[in-house]
C-alpha positions, 0 to 999 in steps of 0.5 A: 051308189057306192061300196058304202052300202055294202060296208054299212050292211056289215057294220050297221045291219047284218046281225042276220048273217054270220061274220068273220074273225078279222084276224084273218085279214091283213089289209092296209089302213088306207088312211096311213098311206093317203096323200095329206091333201086328200086326208085333210079334205076327208077330215074337214068333211068329217069335222063338219058333222055333229059328234063326228068322233067317239064311240061311248057316251052318256046322255043325261036329262035331269034324273034320266041317264042313257049310256050309249055304246057305238058298236062294231058287229063283228068279233074282234079281241079289241072289244074286250077292254071296252066291254070290261069298262062298260060292264058296270053300266050294263049291269046297273041299267034298268033296261038294255036296248039294242038294234036286235034283241033275242026276241027280235032275232028269234022272230027274224029267224022264224020269218026267214024259215016261213018265207025263204024269199026274204033271202033267196029268189023263189020267183022270177029269173035268177041273178045270172039271168037278171044281170048283164054279163059284164056285171054277173061275171065279176060278181060270180067270180067275187063270190066264188073267191068267198067260197060260194059257187055261182049256182048259189049266188044266182039264187040269193036276193041282191041285198044279201049278195051285197052283204056278202061282198062287204066281207073280203075273201080273207075273212070269209074263210074264218066264218065258223060260227055266229059272231057276237061282236060288241052287241052280242057281248052286251046282250050276254052281259045284261042277260047274265045280270038279269037286266031285260034286253029289248030291241030298238026297232022291229025285226024286219027293219032290214027288209024294209030298208032294202024294199025301199030301193029299186032294182036299178039302185041295187044293180048300181050298187053291185056295179060300184062295189065290184069296181073296187073289189080288188081292194076289199081287204084294205077297205075292210081293215080301214073301216075296222081300224077307224071304228076302234079309233073312234072315227067311224064317220071318217070311214064314211067320208072316205067312201064318199071320196072313193066314190067321187073317183069312180068313172061316170059319177059327178060329185053332186050325184054321189052326194045325193046318193049318200044322202039317200043312203044315210036317210034309209040306213041310219037317219030314219031309224035314228029318229024312230029310236029316240022315243024308244030311248026316252020312254025307257029312260023315264023308267030308269037308267038305260044302256043302249048299244047300236052300230057306231055310224048311228052316233054322228050327223045332224040326225045322229042319235047323239044330236037328236038326244041333244035336241031333246034336252039331253046333255052329252058327255063322252065316256073316257074308256 
């Protein structure tokens, strides 16, 4: 599989770990320098997907109203005007639903404290003995560049190593405190207004996803991620810029095309890997969220916030709500 899972870990999963202030990175936006033919290919694949663009939506079905914010989980000053525009929808909601609310976060921290093996290897061989030298050596170097010495890297679970690789070295240096991202700002706004905040899914969903992957798949992800490590800052910048342009799906398709170019992979293999990853990371969760959202909307207006990559696709939240009879309208923020 490709670097995508690492990027998705940052964008869609990792409210567990600390995250960077993106101002420390000055990578290139790869779309601005891309050959027109390749850009057109990526755009065509993006446009073929339901609800491929846009971050903020309203879903209505009769008296039911769900206001939807696709989010980026890291701090960025560009969140401020969006939060200001969304605040009236947040404070007037009967319920705010997020990927992980305060209760879920507390449960997760308690779980990690009780069972450190969720984050670090407590039994069996460490990574430096599990991985062949051609994988371990560049991995140790990549994490050393992020300020993490090899003896610590060797103890981390593979999923957490992938998460760390999703953050380029330039951003790791700015990790001084736990970020809020747009999700955290939504939660703070709701709590300040006395609006209840609940999670869309159980606190241990992250671990369930990675438990579904084989050791071979996780190793393959490390290999393909490391293959483009020298451009990590550019991919990070491209992804973030794409989010704020309302084009997160296009960033997903970019990573598919980047993976096509990796040696030893056929297009069919990459497409199968991406389909499996979308099912694990996004689609299966989206389907589970729909009854949570509709049950809440039957009790009053709902505001929901979750990673922007959950919006698009056949099994994206927007398309699934439309199949449930909701009318979707993009919010002009």
